[in-house]
DRENVEXMI-477421 format. One record per residue (C-alpha): residue number from 1; residue in three letters; chain; x, y, z. Coordinates in steps of 0.02 Angstrom, whole numbers, plus 32768, in hexadecimal, padded with zeros to 4 digits. Each point is the difference from the previous one (the first is absolute). Layout:
# residues N
    nr   rest   kette     px     py     pz
   NUM    ALA       A      X      Y      Z
...
//
This chain:
# residues 374
    nr   rest   kette     px     py     pz
     1    MET       A   6A6B   45B0   E158
     2    ARG       A   8031   809C   7FDB
     3    TRP       A   80B9   8040   7FF5
     4    ASP       A   8070   808B   7FF3
     5    ILE       A   80A6   7FF9   7FE8
     6    PHE       A   808A   80AA   8009
     7    CYS       A   8093   800F   7F9C
     8    ARG       A   806D   8074   7FEF
     9    VAL       A   8092   7FFA   7F7B
    10    VAL       A   80A8   8008   804E
    11    ASP       A   8069   7F81   7FBD
    12    ASN       A   7FF6   802A   7F45
    13    TYR       A   7F81   7F64   7FCF
    14    GLY       A   7FF0   7F7B   80A8
    15    ASP       A   7F9A   803C   8072
    16    ILE       A   7F7C   800B   7F64
    17    GLY       A   8042   7F69   7FBA
    18    VAL       A   7FC9   7FAA   80AC
    19    THR       A   7F5A   8063   801E
    20    TRP       A   7FB8   7FE0   7F52
    21    ARG       A   8025   7F54   7FF9
    22    LEU       A   7FB6   7FF0   80AE
    23    ALA       A   7F65   8053   7FCB
    24    ARG       A   7FDC   7F9C   7F70
    25    GLN       A   8011   7F61   804A
    26    LEU       A   7F97   8027   8099
    27    VAL       A   7F84   802E   7F74
    28    ALA       A   8001   7F5D   7F83
    29    GLU       A   8027   7F88   8087
    30    GLN       A   7FC9   8036   80A3
    31    GLY       A   7F45   804C   7FB8
    32    ALA       A   8036   80B9   806F
    33    LYS       A   7FCA   80B2   7FAC
    34    VAL       A   80A2   8061   800D
    35    ARG       A   8030   80AA   7FF0
    36    LEU       A   80BD   8034   7FD5
    37    TRP       A   802E   8098   803E
    38    VAL       A   80A3   8042   7F92
    39    ASP       A   805E   809B   8016
    40    ASP       A   8058   7FF2   7F60
    41    LEU       A   7FA5   7FAD   7F81
    42    ALA       A   807B   801C   7F7B
    43    ALA       A   805A   7F7B   8043
    44    LEU       A   7F7D   7F86   7FF8
    45    ALA       A   7FCE   803F   7F54
    46    ARG       A   80D0   7FB7   7FD0
    47    ILE       A   7FD3   7F4E   803F
    48    CYS       A   7F43   8008   7FD4
    49    PRO       A   7FFB   804E   7F58
    50    GLN       A   7F33   7FFB   800A
    51    ALA       A   7FFC   809A   80A1
    52    ASP       A   7FE3   8093   7FDD
    53    ALA       A   8070   806C   804B
    54    GLU       A   7F9E   80A4   8001
    55    LEU       A   7F69   7F9E   803A
    56    ALA       A   7FC1   8012   80C0
    57    CYS       A   7F8C   7F77   8002
    58    GLN       A   8018   7F71   7F81
    59    LEU       A   7FD0   7F37   8006
    60    LEU       A   808F   7FA7   7FD0
    61    SER       A   7FF7   7F30   8018
    62    GLY       A   7F88   801E   8069
    63    VAL       A   8051   807A   806B
    64    GLU       A   7FC7   80A8   8018
    65    VAL       A   8097   8055   8006
    66    ARG       A   7FFC   80C5   804F
    67    HIS       A   8079   807B   7FF6
    68    TRP       A   8046   8035   80B0
    69    ALA       A   7FFE   80A7   7FEF
    70    GLN       A   804C   807A   8074
    71    ALA       A   7F53   8062   8022
    72    TRP       A   7F9F   7F4F   8051
    73    GLN       A   7F42   7FE7   7FD6
    74    THR       A   7F85   7FBF   8075
    75    VAL       A   7FC3   7F56   7FF8
    76    GLU       A   7FD0   7F76   8055
    77    PRO       A   8090   7F86   8050
    78    ALA       A   8003   7F40   7FC0
    79    ASP       A   800D   7F73   806E
    80    VAL       A   80A9   7FD9   8001
    81    VAL       A   8068   8082   7FCC
    82    ILE       A   80C6   7FDE   7FCA
    83    GLU       A   8089   8098   8033
    84    ALA       A   8073   7FAB   7F7D
    85    PHE       A   80CF   800C   8046
    86    ALA       A   7FC3   808A   808C
    87    CYS       A   7FD1   8077   7F95
    88    GLU       A   7F7A   8078   8069
    89    LEU       A   7F4C   8000   7FF0
    90    PRO       A   7FA8   80B2   7FD3
    91    THR       A   7FC7   8047   80AF
    92    GLU       A   7F6E   800F   7FBE
    93    TYR       A   7FD6   7F4B   7FD0
    94    VAL       A   8051   7FBE   80B6
    95    ALA       A   7F72   8083   804A
    96    ALA       A   7F82   7FB2   7F93
    97    MET       A   803D   7F48   8028
    98    ALA       A   7FF5   802A   80C1
    99    ALA       A   7F41   802F   7FD6
   100    ARG       A   7FBC   7F86   7FB1
   101    GLU       A   7F87   7F94   805D
   102    ALA       A   8040   7F5D   7FBF
   103    PRO       A   80C3   7FDB   8039
   104    VAL       A   8088   7FF9   7F70
   105    LEU       A   8095   7FB1   7FFB
   106    TRP       A   8095   804A   7FF7
   107    LEU       A   809A   7FB3   7FA1
   108    ASN       A   80A2   804F   8007
   109    LEU       A   8052   7F7F   7F61
   110    GLU       A   80B4   800C   801E
   111    TYR       A   80A7   7FF4   7F97
   112    LEU       A   802D   7F54   7FED
   113    SER       A   808A   7FAB   805E
   114    ALA       A   802D   7F68   805A
   115    GLU       A   805F   8043   809D
   116    SER       A   7FCB   7F8D   808C
   117    TRP       A   7FAA   8086   8068
   118    VAL       A   7F8E   800B   7F71
   119    GLU       A   7F88   7F62   804D
   120    GLY       A   7FEA   8040   8092
   121    CYS       A   7FBC   80AE   7FCA
   122    HIS       A   7F96   7FB9   7F6F
   123    GLY       A   7F47   801C   802E
   124    LEU       A   801B   806F   80AC
   125    PRO       A   7F8C   8091   8011
   126    SER       A   802A   80AC   8029
   127    MET       A   7F91   8060   8052
   128    GLN       A   8001   80C6   7FAB
   129    GLY       A   7FC9   8089   8058
   130    ASN       A   7F40   8014   7FB8
   131    GLY       A   7FDE   7F5D   804B
   132    LEU       A   8011   7F9B   7F66
   133    GLN       A   8082   7F6D   7FF4
   134    LYS       A   8081   800F   7F70
   135    PHE       A   8038   7F3A   7FDF
   136    PHE       A   80AA   7FD4   7FC0
   137    PHE       A   8002   7F8E   7F67
   138    PHE       A   80AD   7FB2   7FC9
   139    PRO       A   802C   7F98   7F5D
   140    GLY       A   8067   7F88   8023
   141    PHE       A   8055   7F4F   7FCB
   142    THR       A   7FD1   7F9D   80A0
   143    THR       A   7F6B   7FB4   8047
   144    GLY       A   7FE3   8093   807F
   145    THR       A   7FFC   808A   7F8A
   146    GLY       A   7F74   802F   7F7E
   147    GLY       A   8055   7FBE   7F66
   148    LEU       A   8016   801A   7F4D
   149    LEU       A   7FA3   8058   7F79
   150    ARG       A   7FDA   7F54   7F8F
   151    GLU       A   7F74   8009   7F9B
   152    SER       A   7FA3   7F6C   7FEB
   153    GLY       A   8031   7FC3   7F53
   154    LEU       A   80AA   804B   7FEF
   155    LEU       A   8066   7F71   800E
   156    ALA       A   7FAF   7F9B   7F8A
   157    ALA       A   8011   807B   7F87
   158    ARG       A   80BC   7FFB   803E
   159    ASP       A   8001   7F4A   7FD3
   160    ARG       A   7FB0   801D   7F64
   161    LEU       A   8074   8070   7FA1
   162    GLN       A   80A0   7FA7   8051
   163    GLU       A   7FCD   7F6C   7FC7
   164    ASP       A   7FDE   8043   7F4A
   165    ALA       A   808A   8030   7F9A
   166    GLY       A   7F95   803B   7F6F
   167    ALA       A   7FA7   8067   807A
   168    ARG       A   8099   805C   804E
   169    ILE       A   8037   8024   7F46
   170    GLU       A   7F62   805B   7FD2
   171    PHE       A   7FFA   8059   80AF
   172    LEU       A   80A0   8036   7FEC
   173    GLY       A   7FF2   8033   7F54
   174    SER       A   7F68   8060   802E
   175    LEU       A   8081   8075   8064
   176    GLY       A   8071   800D   7F65
   177    ILE       A   8072   7F72   8068
   178    ARG       A   8056   7F8A   7F82
   179    PRO       A   8083   7FAE   8078
   180    VAL       A   80AB   7FD5   7FD8
   181    ALA       A   8006   7F3D   7FC7
   182    GLU       A   8049   7FA3   80A3
   183    ALA       A   7FFD   80A2   806E
   184    ARG       A   7FE6   8005   80B8
   185    LEU       A   7F61   8089   7FFA
   186    VAL       A   8016   8081   80A4
   187    SER       A   7F8A   8079   8027
   188    LEU       A   803F   80AE   8060
   189    PHE       A   7F92   8071   8055
   190    ALA       A   804F   806C   8087
   191    TYR       A   802F   8082   8058
   192    GLU       A   80AD   807A   7FCF
   193    ASN       A   8091   7F87   8034
   194    ALA       A   80C0   8004   7FE8
   195    ALA       A   8009   7F59   7FE6
   196    LEU       A   7FBB   7FF0   7F79
   197    ALA       A   8082   802D   7F70
   198    GLY       A   807A   7F82   8049
   199    TRP       A   7F77   7F75   7FEC
   200    LEU       A   7FEB   8026   7F52
   201    ASP       A   80AB   8015   7FE9
   202    ALA       A   7FFD   7F2D   8047
   203    LEU       A   7F82   7FC0   7FA0
   204    ALA       A   802F   805E   7F53
   205    SER       A   80AE   7FA8   8017
   206    ALA       A   7FAA   7F4F   8030
   207    ASP       A   8008   7F5E   7FA2
   208    THR       A   7F33   7FEB   7FEE
   209    PRO       A   7F9D   8094   7FB3
   210    THR       A   7F88   805E   8075
   211    HIS       A   7F65   8067   7FBA
   212    LEU       A   7FE1   8083   8071
   213    LEU       A   7F50   8041   8010
   214    VAL       A   7FEE   80AF   8050
   215    PRO       A   7F50   803D   8027
   216    GLU       A   800C   80C9   8003
   217    GLY       A   8025   8032   80B3
   218    ARG       A   8082   8058   806A
   219    ILE       A   809B   7FA2   7FCA
   220    LEU       A   7FFA   8035   7F5C
   221    GLY       A   806B   8094   802F
   222    ASP       A   8089   7F88   802D
   223    LEU       A   7FDA   7F97   7F5D
   224    GLN       A   8029   807B   7F89
   225    ARG       A   808B   8030   8062
   226    TRP       A   8046   7F64   7FDC
   227    ALA       A   7FCA   7FF6   7F61
   228    GLY       A   8049   80A9   7FCC
   229    SER       A   7F6B   803F   7FA9
   230    PRO       A   7F36   800F   8006
   231    LEU       A   7F98   7F59   7FF7
   232    GLU       A   7F5B   8007   7FC2
   233    PRO       A   7F7F   7F88   8018
   234    GLY       A   8008   7F5C   7F93
   235    GLN       A   80B0   8038   7FDB
   236    VAL       A   8082   7F55   8013
   237    MET       A   80A3   802E   8021
   238    ARG       A   807F   7F91   7FF4
   239    ARG       A   80AB   7FE0   8069
   240    GLY       A   8069   7F6C   7FF7
   241    ALA       A   7F95   7F82   8032
   242    LEU       A   7F81   806B   8065
   243    SER       A   7F4F   8049   7F8F
   244    VAL       A   7FBA   807F   8057
   245    GLN       A   7F42   8040   7FDC
   246    LEU       A   7F8E   806C   803E
   247    LEU       A   7F58   7FF8   8026
   248    PRO       A   7F76   8096   8004
   249    PHE       A   7FA2   7FE9   80A3
   250    MET       A   7F71   7F72   8000
   251    GLN       A   7F6F   7FE1   804F
   252    GLN       A   8015   7F81   8088
   253    GLU       A   7FC5   7F73   7FBE
   254    GLN       A   8081   8005   7F6F
   255    TYR       A   808A   8018   8095
   256    ASP       A   7FC7   7F60   805A
   257    ALA       A   8007   7F9E   7F5E
   258    LEU       A   80AF   805B   7FDD
   259    LEU       A   8039   7FB4   80B1
   260    TRP       A   7FC0   7F56   7FCE
   261    CYS       A   8067   7FF8   7F5D
   262    CYS       A   808A   802F   8047
   263    ASP       A   80A2   7FAC   8055
   264    LEU       A   8030   8075   807E
   265    ASN       A   7F96   8094   8030
   266    LEU       A   804C   809E   8055
   267    VAL       A   7F78   804E   8066
   268    ARG       A   7FE2   8095   8070
   269    GLY       A   7F95   8039   8082
   270    GLU       A   7F74   7FAF   8040
   271    ASP       A   7F85   7FC8   7F6B
   272    SER       A   8070   7FCA   7F86
   273    PHE       A   8062   7FA9   8075
   274    VAL       A   7F56   7FA9   803F
   275    ARG       A   7FE9   7FD2   7F2B
   276    ALA       A   80AF   7FD4   8003
   277    GLN       A   7FDF   7F60   808B
   278    TRP       A   7F5D   7FD2   7FA8
   279    ALA       A   8060   7FCE   7F65
   280    GLY       A   806E   7F7D   8040
   281    ARG       A   8090   8059   7FAE
   282    PRO       A   80AA   801F   8061
   283    LEU       A   8008   80CA   8035
   284    VAL       A   8063   8094   8031
   285    TRP       A   7FB1   8066   8080
   286    HIS       A   801B   80CA   7FFD
   287    ILE       A   7FAD   8035   80A0
   288    TYR       A   7FCB   809D   800D
   289    PRO       A   807D   806D   8057
   290    GLN       A   7FE7   805F   80A1
   291    GLN       A   8048   8086   8079
   292    ASP       A   8097   7FA8   807D
   293    ASP       A   800E   7F5A   7F8B
   294    ALA       A   7F54   7FD1   804A
   295    HIS       A   7FD3   7F93   7F64
   296    LEU       A   8090   7F7D   8028
   297    VAL       A   7FBD   7FD4   8092
   298    LYS       A   7F67   7FAD   7F9E
   299    LEU       A   806C   7FC5   7F74
   300    ASP       A   805F   7F8B   808A
   301    ALA       A   7F62   7FD4   804E
   302    PHE       A   7FA3   7FD4   7F55
   303    MET       A   80B8   7F98   7FB9
   304    ALA       A   7FF5   7FA8   809A
   305    LEU       A   7F62   7FBE   7FF0
   306    TYR       A   8017   7FE4   7F46
   307    CYS       A   80A8   7FB3   8008
   308    GLN       A   7FCB   7F7C   8086
   309    ALA       A   8003   7F69   7F8C
   310    LEU       A   807E   8021   7F8E
   311    SER       A   80B1   7FA8   8016
   312    GLY       A   808B   807D   8059
   313    GLU       A   804F   8020   7F31
   314    ALA       A   7F5F   8048   7FC7
   315    GLN       A   7FCF   8061   809C
   316    ALA       A   80A4   8055   7FEA
   317    ALA       A   8000   801D   7F40
   318    LEU       A   7F4F   8056   801A
   319    ARG       A   803B   8061   80B0
   320    ALA       A   80A3   804D   7F91
   321    VAL       A   7F82   8029   7F6C
   322    TRP       A   7F73   8043   8059
   323    GLN       A   8078   8059   808A
   324    ALA       A   8070   8059   7F6A
   325    TRP       A   7F87   800D   7FA6
   326    ASN       A   7F8E   807F   807F
   327    ALA       A   80A7   8050   8040
   328    GLY       A   801F   802D   7F3E
   329    GLU       A   80B5   7F94   8014
   330    ASP       A   8059   7F98   7F87
   331    MET       A   7F8C   7F70   7FE6
   332    THR       A   80A1   7F9A   7F8A
   333    PRO       A   801F   7F8F   8099
   334    GLY       A   7F3F   7FD6   801C
   335    TRP       A   7FCD   7FF6   7F64
   336    ALA       A   8086   7F73   7FD6
   337    ALA       A   7FC6   7F9D   809D
   338    TRP       A   7F44   8015   7FC4
   339    LEU       A   801E   7FB9   7F60
   340    GLN       A   8052   7F5C   8050
   341    CYS       A   7F5A   7FE6   807D
   342    ALA       A   7F81   8044   7F75
   343    ASP       A   7FB2   7F50   7FEA
   344    GLU       A   7FF4   7FE6   80BE
   345    LEU       A   7FBD   80BC   7FFF
   346    ALA       A   7F8A   7FCB   7F7F
   347    ALA       A   7FA8   7F7E   8050
   348    HIS       A   7FF3   806C   809B
   349    ALA       A   7F9F   8087   7FCE
   350    GLN       A   7F7F   7F77   7FAB
   351    ALA       A   7FF5   7FAC   80BD
   352    TRP       A   7FF8   80C9   8046
   353    ALA       A   7F73   8016   7FA1
   354    ARG       A   7F9D   7F5A   8029
   355    ARG       A   8018   8012   80AD
   356    GLN       A   7FB3   80CD   7FFE
   357    ALA       A   7F7C   7FB0   7FA1
   358    VAL       A   7FCC   7F98   808E
   359    ARG       A   7FC3   8089   8063
   360    ALA       A   7F6B   8081   7FEB
   361    ASP       A   8026   8095   7F79
   362    LEU       A   7FF0   80BF   804F
   363    ALA       A   7F5E   801B   7FC3
   364    ALA       A   7FA4   7F68   8052
   365    ALA       A   8068   800A   8099
   366    LEU       A   7FB2   80BA   8000
   367    VAL       A   7F58   7FB8   7FE8
   368    GLN       A   800A   7F82   808D
   369    PHE       A   8045   808D   806F
   370    TYR       A   7F5D   806D   8002
   371    ARG       A   7F96   7F78   8011
   372    ASN       A   8054   7FB4   8094
   373    TRP       A   7FFA   80CE   803D
   374    LEU       A   7F21   7FF6   7FE2
//
């Protein structure tokens, strides 16, 4: 199987994060030959330091990574072509697909959504003007969708780290993290958010200490305004019961392990959102903002699905925190309710991960779709 995956980097690292994970998994677990076409190699280099942002072609983890330059160079299309997140393929490449004697499976890998209409659209074809068919492939949380990215050994690796206190200390130490004694360990990866300052004040005035770990990202400006001074990677700033530590940008595997070590993870977009679910820890999702608040419909759809097994009190607490966080409003009332339901939310996060892991992962579902199509 030869696959071409096309990725335009739009939302910082979410698009490349998903496609880079998928490309590696198709090679490692499905025996596929994969070319990953990326228009911004510098973004890939941030999450994969082995990548050279100046090289037009390079082999990384068995994946042939190509620079998707504006001036397209003719290549033979692959057996399966993935147009990630509705990026438009080069017109010359589409023409070559149409001219190829053996048919090409053309897939539009869509954004992740829990909306009810997704199941009805997953796998549907769309006839193109040149006679080709393009199929819509939706990741998702239910059996009628394409599943979630999950490498075969991911959950076993998570369990080993979570069950070994010494291994967690060693890993955190490799990132320069020495957690405050008896502190709640929290990771924060988010877009700009006006709700941050009030929540940090609540953490600082709490009885229980919190050690907040903040990977470099778009929330940094809000964090530094609250701190009143610039923050450097590795630096720990303390205010009341709150310790804040900025972390340098890290590889995907390191970020996964960070999520596994934390008691609560605040995440954003799609890639970190899915990885936080596999961590089996409580999470708060900052969904990517869209015009006309279209993203809030997607947020509500996921909360409705995720909250089904929770008590009324825990559902209300989770909704209050997630809605306030995404609206940039005061999180304090919701956060107080969240803490009252902390044990239930923690058990629920573990159960949710177990239920999602029963279904086929996204890479396996894509390969099966191709085999059924042949």
